[in-house]
MDTraj code that builds the backbone (N, CA, C; nanometers):
import mdtraj as md
import numpy as np

residues = "MET ARG LEU LEU VAL VAL GLU ASP GLU PRO SER LEU ASN GLU LEU LEU VAL LYS GLN LEU GLN ALA ALA HIS TYR SER VAL ASP SER CYS PHE THR GLY THR ASP VAL VAL ASP TYR LEU CYS GLY ALA GLU TYR ASP ALA LEU VAL LEU ASP ILE MET LEU PRO GLY ILE SER GLY LEU GLU VAL LEU ARG ARG MET ARG ALA ARG ASN ASP ARG THR PRO VAL LEU LEU LEU THR ALA LYS ASP SER VAL GLU ASP ARG VAL ALA GLY LEU ASP ALA GLY ALA ASP ASP TYR LEU VAL LYS PRO PHE ALA LEU ASP GLU LEU LEU ALA ARG LEU ARG VAL MET THR ARG ARG ALA SER ALA SER VAL SER ASP VAL PHE THR VAL ALA ASP LEU VAL VAL ASP CYS ALA ALA ARG THR ALA SER ARG GLY GLY ALA ALA VAL ALA LEU SER SER LYS GLU PHE ALA ILE LEU GLU TYR LEU ILE ARG ASN ARG GLY ILE VAL LEU SER ARG GLU LYS ILE SER ARG HIS VAL TRP ASN TYR ASP TYR GLU GLY GLY SER ASN VAL VAL ASP VAL TYR ILE ARG TYR LEU ARG LYS LYS LEU ASP ASP GLY PHE SER LYS LYS LEU ILE HIS THR VAL ARG GLY ALA GLY TYR VAL LEU ARG GLU GLU PRO".split()
xyz = np.array([
    [0.3122, 0.4032, -0.0642],
    [0.4431, 0.3856, 0.0125],
    [0.4463, 0.2496, 0.0717],
    [0.5621, 0.1914, 0.0842],
    [0.5851, 0.0569, 0.1286],
    [0.6505, 0.0544, 0.2705],
    [0.5804, -0.0143, 0.3641],
    [0.6272, -0.0194, 0.4971],
    [0.6589, -0.1629, 0.5407],
    [0.7416, -0.1778, 0.6348],
    [0.7656, -0.3066, 0.7009],
    [0.7327, -0.2976, 0.8430],
    [0.6405, -0.3870, 0.8937],
    [0.5976, -0.3891, 1.0294],
    [0.6630, -0.5092, 1.0930],
    [0.7336, -0.4789, 1.2083],
    [0.8040, -0.5853, 1.2764],
    [0.7544, -0.5880, 1.4131],
    [0.6669, -0.6852, 1.4533],
    [0.5970, -0.7012, 1.5791],
    [0.5785, -0.8431, 1.6075],
    [0.6313, -0.8933, 1.7221],
    [0.6252, -1.0353, 1.7530],
    [0.4890, -1.0814, 1.8094],
    [0.4107, -0.9853, 1.8552],
    [0.2749, -1.0232, 1.9027],
    [0.1781, -1.0399, 1.7893],
    [0.1296, -1.1582, 1.7599],
    [0.0588, -1.1876, 1.6339],
    [-0.0605, -1.0985, 1.6142],
    [-0.1386, -1.0769, 1.7192],
    [-0.2678, -1.0064, 1.6956],
    [-0.2407, -0.8581, 1.6744],
    [-0.1342, -0.8015, 1.7387],
    [-0.1024, -0.6617, 1.7092],
    [-0.0391, -0.6403, 1.5748],
    [0.0390, -0.7426, 1.5343],
    [0.1019, -0.7399, 1.4035],
    [-0.0133, -0.7448, 1.2961],
    [-0.1063, -0.8290, 1.3116],
    [-0.2120, -0.8378, 1.2125],
    [-0.2925, -0.7183, 1.2089],
    [-0.3245, -0.6531, 1.3258],
    [-0.3996, -0.5287, 1.3399],
    [-0.3265, -0.4176, 1.2641],
    [-0.2055, -0.4059, 1.2908],
    [-0.1300, -0.2919, 1.2328],
    [-0.1238, -0.3129, 1.0799],
    [-0.1024, -0.4376, 1.0315],
    [-0.0964, -0.4506, 0.8878],
    [-0.2309, -0.4124, 0.8236],
    [-0.3452, -0.4649, 0.8886],
    [-0.4750, -0.4319, 0.8306],
    [-0.5014, -0.2836, 0.8269],
    [-0.4672, -0.2124, 0.9401],
    [-0.4997, -0.0808, 0.9471],
    [-0.4094, 0.0072, 0.8550],
    [-0.2853, -0.0294, 0.8412],
    [-0.1989, 0.0467, 0.7479],
    [-0.2326, 0.0183, 0.6032],
    [-0.2776, -0.1060, 0.5760],
    [-0.3203, -0.1275, 0.4371],
    [-0.4584, -0.0503, 0.4082],
    [-0.5391, -0.0292, 0.5071],
    [-0.6592, 0.0488, 0.4937],
    [-0.6317, 0.1857, 0.4655],
    [-0.5061, 0.2375, 0.5157],
    [-0.4599, 0.3675, 0.4925],
    [-0.3774, 0.3783, 0.3667],
    [-0.3895, 0.2750, 0.2798],
    [-0.3321, 0.2699, 0.1489],
    [-0.1834, 0.2556, 0.1457],
    [-0.1214, 0.2005, 0.2518],
    [0.0179, 0.1601, 0.2384],
    [0.0319, 0.0190, 0.1937],
    [0.1425, -0.0068, 0.1213],
    [0.1772, -0.1486, 0.0860],
    [0.2569, -0.2013, 0.2031],
    [0.2229, -0.3074, 0.2571],
    [0.2797, -0.3512, 0.3939],
    [0.3277, -0.4938, 0.3854],
    [0.4543, -0.5114, 0.4251],
    [0.5111, -0.6504, 0.4650],
    [0.5216, -0.6515, 0.6066],
    [0.5177, -0.7753, 0.6682],
    [0.5367, -0.7841, 0.8121],
    [0.6189, -0.9100, 0.8453],
    [0.6842, -0.9056, 0.9609],
    [0.7566, -1.0158, 1.0136],
    [0.7525, -1.0158, 1.1656],
    [0.8082, -1.1144, 1.2291],
    [0.7888, -1.1295, 1.3756],
    [0.9241, -1.1353, 1.4518],
    [1.0312, -1.1502, 1.3870],
    [1.1606, -1.1554, 1.4539],
    [1.2650, -1.0712, 1.4064],
    [1.3594, -1.0380, 1.4702],
    [1.4744, -0.9502, 1.4414],
    [1.5445, -1.0209, 1.3259],
    [1.5616, -1.1448, 1.3274],
    [1.6390, -1.2137, 1.2256],
    [1.5613, -1.2061, 1.0911],
    [1.4256, -1.2049, 1.0962],
    [1.3526, -1.1944, 0.9651],
    [1.3723, -1.0549, 0.9142],
    [1.3848, -0.9542, 0.9910],
    [1.4099, -0.8208, 0.9444],
    [1.5188, -0.8033, 0.8451],
    [1.6291, -0.8715, 0.8893],
    [1.7587, -0.8657, 0.8038],
    [1.7223, -0.9215, 0.6658],
    [1.6521, -1.0191, 0.6570],
    [1.6237, -1.0844, 0.5307],
    [1.5291, -0.9984, 0.4488],
    [1.4327, -0.9344, 0.5094],
    [1.3401, -0.8433, 0.4390],
    [1.4096, -0.7207, 0.3855],
    [1.4969, -0.6671, 0.4686],
    [1.5717, -0.5412, 0.4261],
    [1.6612, -0.5723, 0.3100],
    [1.7132, -0.6985, 0.2949],
    [1.7972, -0.7381, 0.1874],
    [1.7260, -0.7502, 0.0552],
    [1.5938, -0.7773, 0.0647],
    [1.5122, -0.8051, -0.0492],
    [1.4253, -0.6997, -0.1000],
    [1.4123, -0.5896, -0.0262],
    [1.3194, -0.4812, -0.0684],
    [1.3575, -0.3435, -0.0078],
    [1.3053, -0.2419, -0.0705],
    [1.3309, -0.1065, -0.0255],
    [1.2028, -0.0610, 0.0465],
    [1.2112, 0.0041, 0.1613],
    [1.0863, 0.0496, 0.2391],
    [1.1011, 0.1977, 0.2564],
    [0.9887, 0.2609, 0.2692],
    [0.9740, 0.4071, 0.3021],
    [0.9972, 0.4264, 0.4506],
    [0.9600, 0.3227, 0.5274],
    [0.9728, 0.3278, 0.6720],
    [0.9480, 0.1962, 0.7355],
    [1.0068, 0.1791, 0.8597],
    [0.9867, 0.0559, 0.9396],
    [0.9174, 0.0984, 1.0614],
    [0.8166, 0.0117, 1.1076],
    [0.7586, 0.0186, 1.2383],
    [0.8120, -0.0951, 1.3170],
    [0.8990, -0.0775, 1.4031],
    [0.9894, -0.1779, 1.4726],
    [0.9719, -0.1846, 1.6153],
    [0.9204, -0.3021, 1.6572],
    [0.9199, -0.3286, 1.8067],
    [1.0588, -0.3482, 1.8653],
    [1.0755, -0.3077, 1.9860],
    [1.2021, -0.3225, 2.0436],
    [1.2274, -0.4615, 2.0972],
    [1.1288, -0.5180, 2.1677],
    [1.1456, -0.6488, 2.2270],
    [1.1010, -0.7609, 2.1267],
    [1.2127, -0.8131, 2.0555],
    [1.1814, -0.9135, 1.9608],
    [1.2696, -1.0418, 1.9908],
    [1.2103, -1.1589, 1.9495],
    [1.2921, -1.2829, 1.9598],
    [1.4106, -1.2795, 1.8725],
    [1.5176, -1.3440, 1.9103],
    [1.6392, -1.3403, 1.8290],
    [1.7137, -1.2191, 1.8499],
    [1.7178, -1.1331, 1.7436],
    [1.7861, -1.0029, 1.7528],
    [1.6864, -0.8979, 1.7928],
    [1.7266, -0.8186, 1.8974],
    [1.6391, -0.7131, 1.9450],
    [1.6181, -0.6029, 1.8386],
    [1.5059, -0.5284, 1.8575],
    [1.4842, -0.4192, 1.7627],
    [1.5926, -0.3144, 1.7708],
    [1.6469, -0.2902, 1.8893],
    [1.7557, -0.1962, 1.8994],
    [1.8777, -0.2419, 1.8283],
    [1.9113, -0.3734, 1.8329],
    [2.0235, -0.4249, 1.7577],
    [2.0061, -0.4191, 1.6035],
    [1.8887, -0.4558, 1.5622],
    [1.8495, -0.4372, 1.4252],
    [1.8799, -0.2952, 1.3725],
    [1.8275, -0.2007, 1.4550],
    [1.8439, -0.0590, 1.4290],
    [1.9931, -0.0214, 1.4171],
    [2.0736, -0.0726, 1.5159],
    [2.2186, -0.0361, 1.5154],
    [2.2816, -0.0864, 1.3854],
    [2.2440, -0.2174, 1.3564],
    [2.3043, -0.2731, 1.2322],
    [2.2718, -0.1929, 1.1081],
    [2.1449, -0.1528, 1.0964],
    [2.0951, -0.0762, 0.9774],
    [2.1847, 0.0551, 0.9692],
    [2.1938, 0.1256, 1.0835],
    [2.2608, 0.2501, 1.0746],
    [2.4142, 0.2310, 1.0579],
    [2.4687, 0.1196, 1.0925],
    [2.6133, 0.0909, 1.0840],
    [2.6431, 0.0729, 0.9367],
    [2.5507, 0.0249, 0.8604],
    [2.5766, 0.0080, 0.7173],
    [2.5105, 0.1166, 0.6291],
    [2.4824, 0.2215, 0.7012],
    [2.4307, 0.3514, 0.6474],
    [2.2995, 0.3365, 0.5791],
    [2.2201, 0.2520, 0.6282],
    [2.0741, 0.2376, 0.5864],
    [2.0094, 0.3437, 0.6644],
    [1.9504, 0.4569, 0.5887],
    [1.8840, 0.5620, 0.6462],
    [1.7315, 0.5494, 0.6471],
    [1.6798, 0.4368, 0.6190],
    [1.5343, 0.4142, 0.6225],
    [1.4742, 0.4666, 0.7546],
    [1.3768, 0.5534, 0.7476],
    [1.3108, 0.6018, 0.8770],
    [1.2575, 0.4875, 0.9551],
    [1.2777, 0.4923, 1.0892],
    [1.2413, 0.3858, 1.1809],
    [1.1568, 0.4465, 1.2964],
    [1.0387, 0.3989, 1.3141],
    [0.9523, 0.4235, 1.4197],
    [0.9519, 0.3111, 1.5197],
    [1.0139, 0.3325, 1.6420],
    [1.0214, 0.2279, 1.7372],
    [0.8920, 0.2135, 1.8170],
    [0.8494, 0.0923, 1.8429],
    [0.7378, 0.0604, 1.9361],
    [0.7879, -0.0026, 2.0632],
    [0.7457, 0.0327, 2.1744],
    [0.7866, -0.0326, 2.2942],
    [0.6810, -0.0129, 2.4061],
    [0.6845, -0.1077, 2.5022],
    [0.6012, -0.1028, 2.6156],
    [0.6696, -0.0200, 2.7298],
    [0.7968, 0.0164, 2.7079],
    [0.8810, 0.0781, 2.8112],
    [0.8706, 0.2278, 2.7875],
    [0.8432, 0.3033, 2.8844],
    [0.8289, 0.4495, 2.8678],
    [0.9178, 0.5395, 2.9478],
    [1.0218, 0.4768, 3.0048],
    [1.1116, 0.5588, 3.0829],
    [1.2014, 0.6515, 2.9901],
    [1.2508, 0.7558, 3.0479],
    [1.3368, 0.8449, 2.9723],
    [1.4545, 0.7693, 2.9229],
    [1.5126, 0.6815, 3.0041],
    [1.6342, 0.6082, 2.9646],
    [1.6077, 0.5185, 2.8434],
    [1.4938, 0.4558, 2.8401],
    [1.4570, 0.3680, 2.7223],
    [1.4402, 0.4511, 2.5995],
    [1.3717, 0.5728, 2.6103],
    [1.3531, 0.6558, 2.4955],
    [1.4915, 0.7062, 2.4400],
    [1.5750, 0.7476, 2.5289],
    [1.7049, 0.7955, 2.4961],
    [1.7844, 0.6830, 2.4259],
    [1.7761, 0.5590, 2.4816],
    [1.8532, 0.4532, 2.4120],
    [1.8059, 0.4198, 2.2784],
    [1.6737, 0.4304, 2.2515],
    [1.6207, 0.4067, 2.1146],
    [1.6580, 0.5166, 2.0162],
    [1.6574, 0.6400, 2.0643],
    [1.6925, 0.7499, 1.9803],
    [1.8408, 0.7564, 1.9504],
    [1.9255, 0.7241, 2.0439],
    [2.0658, 0.7195, 2.0333],
    [2.1062, 0.6091, 1.9376],
    [2.0259, 0.4928, 1.9271],
    [2.0488, 0.3863, 1.8414],
    [2.0271, 0.4263, 1.6900],
    [1.9532, 0.5336, 1.6657],
    [1.9271, 0.5767, 1.5311],
    [1.7855, 0.5870, 1.4989],
    [1.6918, 0.5708, 1.5952],
    [1.5500, 0.5837, 1.5705],
    [1.5109, 0.7243, 1.5246],
    [1.4133, 0.7324, 1.4473],
    [1.3634, 0.8606, 1.4001],
    [1.2519, 0.9080, 1.4882],
    [1.1734, 0.8088, 1.5524],
    [1.0679, 0.8470, 1.6403],
    [1.0385, 0.7258, 1.7329],
    [0.9600, 0.7474, 1.8326],
    [0.9358, 0.6572, 1.9362],
    [0.7962, 0.6507, 1.9854],
    [0.7287, 0.5439, 1.9865],
    [0.5940, 0.5394, 2.0204],
    [0.5701, 0.4422, 2.1370],
    [0.5090, 0.4701, 2.2482],
    [0.4872, 0.3818, 2.3593],
    [0.3502, 0.3099, 2.3524],
    [0.3498, 0.1817, 2.3706],
    [0.2268, 0.1076, 2.3682],
    [0.1479, 0.1323, 2.4975],
    [0.0220, 0.1268, 2.5005],
    [-0.0704, 0.1270, 2.3846],
    [-0.0715, 0.2692, 2.3247],
    [-0.1011, 0.2755, 2.1914],
    [-0.1041, 0.3975, 2.1143],
    [-0.2198, 0.4046, 2.0266],
    [-0.2585, 0.5231, 1.9898],
    [-0.3654, 0.5450, 1.8999],
    [-0.3256, 0.5326, 1.7511],
    [-0.3930, 0.4622, 1.6742],
    [-0.3562, 0.4477, 1.5273],
    [-0.3440, 0.5781, 1.4590],
    [-0.4201, 0.6784, 1.4924],
    [-0.4096, 0.8132, 1.4236],
    [-0.2717, 0.8685, 1.4572],
    [-0.2217, 0.8567, 1.5765],
    [-0.0915, 0.9046, 1.6153],
    [0.0165, 0.8298, 1.5312],
    [0.0064, 0.7036, 1.5228],
    [0.1049, 0.6199, 1.4461],
    [0.1075, 0.6759, 1.2999],
    [-0.0073, 0.6909, 1.2431],
    [-0.0149, 0.7404, 1.0959],
    [0.0469, 0.8748, 1.0878],
    [0.0186, 0.9654, 1.1842],
    [0.0670, 1.1039, 1.1755],
    [0.2188, 1.0995, 1.1910],
    [0.2704, 1.0117, 1.2812],
    [0.4173, 1.0080, 1.2921],
    [0.4867, 0.9474, 1.1711],
    [0.4239, 0.8571, 1.1073],
    [0.4778, 0.8079, 0.9800],
    [0.4777, 0.9120, 0.8773],
    [0.3798, 0.9865, 0.8637],
    [0.3725, 1.1081, 0.7689],
    [0.4876, 1.2014, 0.7876],
    [0.5006, 1.2298, 0.9155],
    [0.6114, 1.3260, 0.9491],
    [0.7492, 1.2687, 0.9130],
    [0.7755, 1.1372, 0.9513],
    [0.8988, 1.0758, 0.9194],
    [0.9301, 1.0764, 0.7772],
    [0.8334, 1.0319, 0.6973],
    [0.8575, 1.0260, 0.5545],
    [0.8740, 1.1590, 0.4796],
    [0.8108, 1.2548, 0.5327],
    [0.8262, 1.3918, 0.4823],
    [0.9758, 1.4340, 0.5135],
    [1.0166, 1.4090, 0.6330],
    [1.1517, 1.4518, 0.6714],
    [1.2568, 1.3830, 0.5902],
    [1.2360, 1.2481, 0.5656],
    [1.3301, 1.1743, 0.4815],
    [1.3358, 1.2219, 0.3429],
    [1.2294, 1.2757, 0.2885],
    [1.2295, 1.3213, 0.1520],
    [1.2634, 1.4781, 0.1541],
    [1.2963, 1.5341, 0.2634],
    [1.3286, 1.6802, 0.2752],
    [1.2167, 1.7642, 0.2271],
    [1.0983, 1.7209, 0.2440],
    [0.9790, 1.7930, 0.2014],
    [0.9008, 1.8478, 0.3276],
    [0.8590, 1.9711, 0.3168],
    [0.7840, 2.0285, 0.4291],
    [0.6365, 2.0043, 0.4065],
    [0.5932, 1.9430, 0.2996],
    [0.4516, 1.9216, 0.2778],
    [0.4332, 1.7897, 0.2125],
    [0.3120, 1.7446, 0.2148],
    [0.2669, 1.6227, 0.1466],
    [0.2144, 1.6558, 0.0105],
    [0.2175, 1.7807, -0.0306],
    [0.1649, 1.8221, -0.1621],
    [0.2818, 1.8478, -0.2601],
    [0.2789, 1.7846, -0.3739],
    [0.3820, 1.7860, -0.4698],
    [0.3234, 1.8362, -0.6071],
    [0.4042, 1.9106, -0.6754],
    [0.3638, 1.9613, -0.8142],
    [0.4713, 1.9481, -0.9095],
    [0.4215, 1.9058, -1.0355],
    [0.5071, 1.9142, -1.1542],
    [0.4213, 1.9715, -1.2623],
    [0.4692, 2.0800, -1.3159],
    [0.3899, 2.1626, -1.4160],
    [0.2557, 2.1928, -1.3567],
    [0.1447, 2.1481, -1.4153],
    [0.0122, 2.1750, -1.3674],
    [-0.0528, 2.0537, -1.3028],
    [0.0328, 1.9504, -1.2673],
    [-0.0054, 1.8385, -1.1901],
    [0.0150, 1.8608, -1.0556],
    [-0.0938, 1.8356, -0.9672],
    [-0.0817, 1.8578, -0.8201],
    [-0.1254, 1.7276, -0.7544],
    [-0.0380, 1.6794, -0.6671],
    [-0.0672, 1.5492, -0.6001],
    [-0.0578, 1.5730, -0.4466],
    [-0.1666, 1.5536, -0.3798],
    [-0.1707, 1.5659, -0.2268],
    [-0.1654, 1.4256, -0.1733],
    [-0.0482, 1.3835, -0.1255],
    [-0.0285, 1.2508, -0.0761],
    [-0.0964, 1.2166, 0.0509],
    [-0.1235, 1.3123, 0.1374],
    [-0.1969, 1.2959, 0.2644],
    [-0.3535, 1.2774, 0.2324],
    [-0.4004, 1.3617, 0.1474],
    [-0.5411, 1.3550, 0.1074],
    [-0.5743, 1.2560, -0.0024],
    [-0.4581, 1.2073, -0.0606],
    [-0.4672, 1.1063, -0.1734],
    [-0.5618, 1.1602, -0.2836],
    [-0.5227, 1.2867, -0.3231],
    [-0.5929, 1.3407, -0.4410],
    [-0.4923, 1.3835, -0.5452],
    [-0.5438, 1.3917, -0.6754],
    [-0.4547, 1.4455, -0.7833],
    [-0.5430, 1.5297, -0.8730],
    [-0.4811, 1.6259, -0.9294],
    [-0.5429, 1.7100, -1.0328],
    [-0.4440, 1.7589, -1.1381],
    [-0.5000, 1.7754, -1.2508],
    [-0.4104, 1.8260, -1.3642],
    [-0.4943, 1.9324, -1.4336],
    [-0.4222, 2.0537, -1.4441],
    [-0.4865, 2.1734, -1.5047],
    [-0.6075, 2.2144, -1.4253],
    [-0.6058, 2.1870, -1.2995],
    [-0.7157, 2.2314, -1.2126],
    [-0.8306, 2.1411, -1.2019],
    [-0.8308, 2.0291, -1.2853],
    [-0.9405, 1.9246, -1.2796],
    [-0.8973, 1.8024, -1.2026],
    [-0.9905, 1.7584, -1.1190],
    [-0.9568, 1.6434, -1.0293],
    [-0.9440, 1.5179, -1.1206],
    [-0.8584, 1.4299, -1.0842],
    [-0.8254, 1.2984, -1.1619],
    [-0.8595, 1.1905, -1.0635],
    [-0.9536, 1.1051, -1.0972],
    [-0.9940, 0.9869, -1.0142],
    [-0.8995, 0.8767, -1.0402],
    [-0.8262, 0.8251, -0.9386],
    [-0.7291, 0.7154, -0.9485],
    [-0.7623, 0.6086, -0.8522],
    [-0.7361, 0.4829, -0.8959],
    [-0.7449, 0.3690, -0.8150],
    [-0.6228, 0.3667, -0.7088],
    [-0.6395, 0.2879, -0.6099],
    [-0.5422, 0.2811, -0.5020],
    [-0.3974, 0.2548, -0.5641],
    [-0.3811, 0.1590, -0.6494],
    [-0.2585, 0.1251, -0.7083],
    [-0.2099, 0.2306, -0.7989],
    [-0.2990, 0.2891, -0.8774],
    [-0.2549, 0.4031, -0.9705],
    [-0.2074, 0.5169, -0.8886],
    [-0.2666, 0.5503, -0.7745],
    [-0.2176, 0.6583, -0.6880],
    [-0.0880, 0.6182, -0.6323],
    [-0.0714, 0.4918, -0.5807],
    [0.0570, 0.4491, -0.5216],
    [0.1758, 0.4687, -0.6230],
    [0.1481, 0.4346, -0.7453],
    [0.2583, 0.4511, -0.8433],
    [0.2837, 0.5940, -0.8739],
    [0.1781, 0.6778, -0.8867],
    [0.1950, 0.8249, -0.9043],
    [0.2708, 0.8800, -0.7907],
    [0.2301, 0.8463, -0.6733],
    [0.3019, 0.9034, -0.5496],
    [0.4475, 0.8732, -0.5537],
    [0.4848, 0.7466, -0.5882],
    [0.6303, 0.7094, -0.5946],
    [0.6986, 0.7930, -0.7014],
    [0.6300, 0.8025, -0.8210],
    [0.6922, 0.8777, -0.9265],
    [0.7142, 1.0304, -0.8935],
    [0.6110, 1.0883, -0.8273],
    [0.6286, 1.2349, -0.7957],
    [0.7218, 1.2659, -0.6737],
    [0.7139, 1.1700, -0.5780],
    [0.8161, 1.1875, -0.4763],
    [0.9526, 1.1748, -0.5304],
    [0.9773, 1.1070, -0.6390],
    [1.1103, 1.0899, -0.7057],
    [1.1107, 1.1604, -0.8368],
    [1.0391, 1.2678, -0.8504],
    [1.0292, 1.3376, -0.9755],
    [1.1657, 1.3715, -1.0307],
    [1.1870, 1.3510, -1.1591],
    [1.3074, 1.3682, -1.2245],
    [1.4081, 1.2613, -1.2222],
    [1.3711, 1.1565, -1.1432],
    [1.4587, 1.0405, -1.1273],
    [1.4024, 0.9246, -1.2025],
    [1.4870, 0.8529, -1.2878],
    [1.4339, 0.7388, -1.3665],
    [1.4227, 0.6261, -1.2734],
    [1.3012, 0.5638, -1.2662],
    [1.2764, 0.4444, -1.1828],
    [1.2479, 0.3244, -1.2706],
    [1.3234, 0.2123, -1.2453],
    [1.3036, 0.0919, -1.3231],
    [1.1780, 0.0279, -1.2941],
    [1.1260, -0.0588, -1.3770],
    [1.0076, -0.1400, -1.3441],
    [1.0167, -0.2171, -1.2239],
    [1.1415, -0.2732, -1.2017],
    [1.1582, -0.3493, -1.0830],
    [1.1447, -0.2670, -0.9559],
    [1.2005, -0.1425, -0.9552],
    [1.1984, -0.0568, -0.8397],
    [1.0516, -0.0196, -0.8118],
    [0.9805, 0.0103, -0.9188],
    [0.8340, 0.0480, -0.9031],
    [0.7566, -0.0720, -0.8461],
    [0.7740, -0.1866, -0.9025],
    [0.7006, -0.3062, -0.8640],
    [0.7358, -0.3409, -0.7165],
    [0.8658, -0.3390, -0.6783],
    [0.9021, -0.3672, -0.5424],
    [0.8508, -0.2729, -0.4431],
    [0.8380, -0.1475, -0.4894],
    [0.7915, -0.0436, -0.3985],
    [0.6445, -0.0473, -0.3710],
    [0.5695, -0.0730, -0.4790],
    [0.4283, -0.0581, -0.4608],
    [0.3569, -0.1906, -0.4213],
    [0.4152, -0.3024, -0.4628],
    [0.3454, -0.4317, -0.4266],
    [0.4383, -0.5080, -0.3159],
    [0.3571, -0.5707, -0.2357],
    [0.4351, -0.6438, -0.1288],
    [0.4697, -0.7819, -0.1715],
    [0.5332, -0.8592, -0.0836],
    [0.5922, -0.9933, -0.1157],
    [0.4747, -1.0976, -0.1538],
    [0.3541, -1.0658, -0.1131],
    [0.2450, -1.1644, -0.1474],
    [0.1933, -1.1468, -0.2822],
    [0.2318, -1.0472, -0.3586],
    [0.1787, -1.0232, -0.4925],
    [0.2315, -1.1233, -0.5952],
    [0.1399, -1.1790, -0.6708],
    [0.1779, -1.2801, -0.7700],
    [0.1300, -1.2437, -0.9111],
    [0.1298, -1.1263, -0.9468],
    [0.0765, -1.0734, -1.0696],
    [0.1707, -1.0987, -1.1820],
    [0.1348, -1.0500, -1.3047],
    [0.2181, -1.0627, -1.4209],
    [0.3452, -0.9700, -1.4207],
    [0.4360, -1.0105, -1.5069],
    [0.5582, -0.9317, -1.5097],
    [0.5467, -0.7867, -1.5793],
    [0.4327, -0.7805, -1.6523],
    [0.4098, -0.6468, -1.7187],
    [0.3156, -0.5577, -1.6422],
    [0.2869, -0.5885, -1.5244],
    [0.1873, -0.5077, -1.4488],
    [0.2211, -0.3608, -1.4334],
    [0.3519, -0.3285, -1.4144],
    [0.3889, -0.1864, -1.4140],
    [0.3553, -0.1170, -1.5350],
    [0.3844, -0.1796, -1.6520],
    [0.3574, -0.1163, -1.7765],
    [0.1998, -0.0996, -1.7992],
    [0.1231, -0.1846, -1.7516],
    [-0.0196, -0.1699, -1.7602],
    [-0.0738, -0.0482, -1.6745],
    [-0.0185, -0.0421, -1.5589],
    [-0.0571, 0.0732, -1.4720],
    [-0.0034, 0.2093, -1.5222],
    [0.1111, 0.2108, -1.5832],
    [0.1643, 0.3247, -1.6437],
    [0.0740, 0.3699, -1.7537],
    [0.0278, 0.2819, -1.8353],
    [-0.0630, 0.3193, -1.9405],
    [-0.1934, 0.3757, -1.8855],
    [-0.2522, 0.3155, -1.7724],
    [-0.3661, 0.3783, -1.7106],
    [-0.3403, 0.5211, -1.6707],
    [-0.2197, 0.5444, -1.6091],
    [-0.1906, 0.6794, -1.5584],
    [-0.1733, 0.7764, -1.6745],
    [-0.1155, 0.7336, -1.7803],
    [-0.0853, 0.8241, -1.8945],
    [-0.2300, 0.8612, -1.9544],
    [-0.3133, 0.7683, -1.9575],
    [-0.4481, 0.7945, -2.0150],
    [-0.5227, 0.8960, -1.9304],
    [-0.5025, 0.8873, -1.7973],
    [-0.5730, 0.9781, -1.7111],
    [-0.5033, 1.1160, -1.6939],
    [-0.3680, 1.1106, -1.6970],
    [-0.2961, 1.2275, -1.6648],
    [-0.2454, 1.3091, -1.7835],
    [-0.2051, 1.2417, -1.8930],
    [-0.1456, 1.3032, -2.0052],
    [-0.2316, 1.3127, -2.1303],
    [-0.3311, 1.2334, -2.1474],
    [-0.4187, 1.2388, -2.2738],
    [-0.4874, 1.3696, -2.2667],
    [-0.4887, 1.4441, -2.3814],
    [-0.5450, 1.5710, -2.3878],
    [-0.4680, 1.6886, -2.3501],
    [-0.3381, 1.6596, -2.3164],
    [-0.2488, 1.7706, -2.2798],
    [-0.1287, 1.7653, -2.3787],
    [-0.0869, 1.8792, -2.4254],
    [0.0248, 1.8808, -2.5205],
    [0.1579, 1.8490, -2.4502],
    [0.1666, 1.8864, -2.3215],
    [0.2881, 1.8505, -2.2417],
    [0.2701, 1.7326, -2.1651],
    [0.3427, 1.6261, -2.2090],
    [0.3422, 1.5000, -2.1366],
    [0.4320, 1.5008, -2.0182],
    [0.3883, 1.4400, -1.9077],
    [0.4674, 1.4381, -1.7834],
    [0.5375, 1.2978, -1.7646],
    [0.4679, 1.1859, -1.8016],
    [0.5169, 1.0509, -1.7748],
    [0.5957, 1.0018, -1.8975],
    [0.7300, 0.9899, -1.8812],
    [0.8143, 0.9512, -1.9895],
    [0.8831, 0.8187, -1.9704],
    [0.8966, 0.7500, -2.0872],
    [0.9668, 0.6211, -2.0927],
    [1.1130, 0.6528, -2.1195],
    [1.2069, 0.5918, -2.0471],
    [1.3431, 0.5898, -2.0757],
    [1.3864, 0.4520, -2.1278],
    [1.4058, 0.4452, -2.2493],
    [1.4272, 0.3060, -2.3127],
    [1.5390, 0.2279, -2.2389],
    [1.5052, 0.1123, -2.2005],
    [1.5993, 0.0269, -2.1302],
    [1.6245, 0.0530, -1.9850],
    [1.5557, 0.1608, -1.9371],
    [1.5785, 0.2017, -1.7935],
    [1.4496, 0.2027, -1.7112],
    [1.3423, 0.2535, -1.7633],
    [1.2188, 0.2662, -1.6786],
    [1.1314, 0.3847, -1.7116],
    [1.0832, 0.4440, -1.6135],
    [0.9888, 0.5579, -1.6283],
    [1.0308, 0.6741, -1.5436],
    [0.9938, 0.7945, -1.5833],
    [1.0244, 0.9142, -1.5043],
    [0.9118, 1.0097, -1.5192],
    [0.8758, 1.0824, -1.4141],
    [0.7832, 1.1856, -1.4149],
    [0.8621, 1.3208, -1.4060],
    [0.8488, 1.3949, -1.5093],
    [0.9178, 1.5297, -1.5161],
    [0.8576, 1.6137, -1.6238],
    [0.8792, 1.7468, -1.6124],
    [0.8390, 1.8501, -1.7108],
    [0.9511, 1.8672, -1.8035],
    [0.9286, 1.8439, -1.9281],
    [1.0369, 1.8642, -2.0294],
    [1.0082, 1.9962, -2.1109],
    [1.1175, 2.0650, -2.1517],
    [1.1001, 2.1881, -2.2206],
    [1.0228, 2.1672, -2.3472],
])
top = md.Topology()
chain = top.add_chain()
for i, resn in enumerate(residues, 1):
    res = top.add_residue(resn, chain, resSeq=i)
    for name in ("N", "CA", "C"):
        top.add_atom(name, md.element.get_by_symbol(name[0]), res)
traj = md.Trajectory(xyz[None], top)
């Protein structure tokens, strides 16, 4: 899953990015409200971690502008203010959740999981297609009851496919979702990883689950 961290305090920004990457998220980060607008124009995110007190445009104003253009990306607000009035202002602006500094990383991760489940209308982090079972929280996958060992990027692509099962995803969408702006790999990297996934998930099974839609991209689905 791809996140955008917006925090103007450099050391906290760096810490959040490192910890979220360690939790297997793809992470972009910026420091000002103005930068957020540019990032949102150039990529799709599963969630934003957004500080309220930002230079330039405040976090609340960024949030209001997002919701005004019907951008429903889940937003977790960070703030040093913990009054009821401040929390109400953030939630009324369109925030999905609110976390007061200082906070525990485990709580941040838990809140992100809840927000993304809610956004995908799922009550669980476990997804199934035919005999493929993917636990996004535990980061495990199995097919036909047998565990499948996946690299971090293989799992990230599989997670994106299964959360959008039945939907054709272009190579560009997959690339933009799984890799952050710092990535400088080749243009065929998505095709390479899809081949890896097919070898691990479909080889040896008569029913194939990862399908190519010519000229459009890839889709994970069970076909008759």
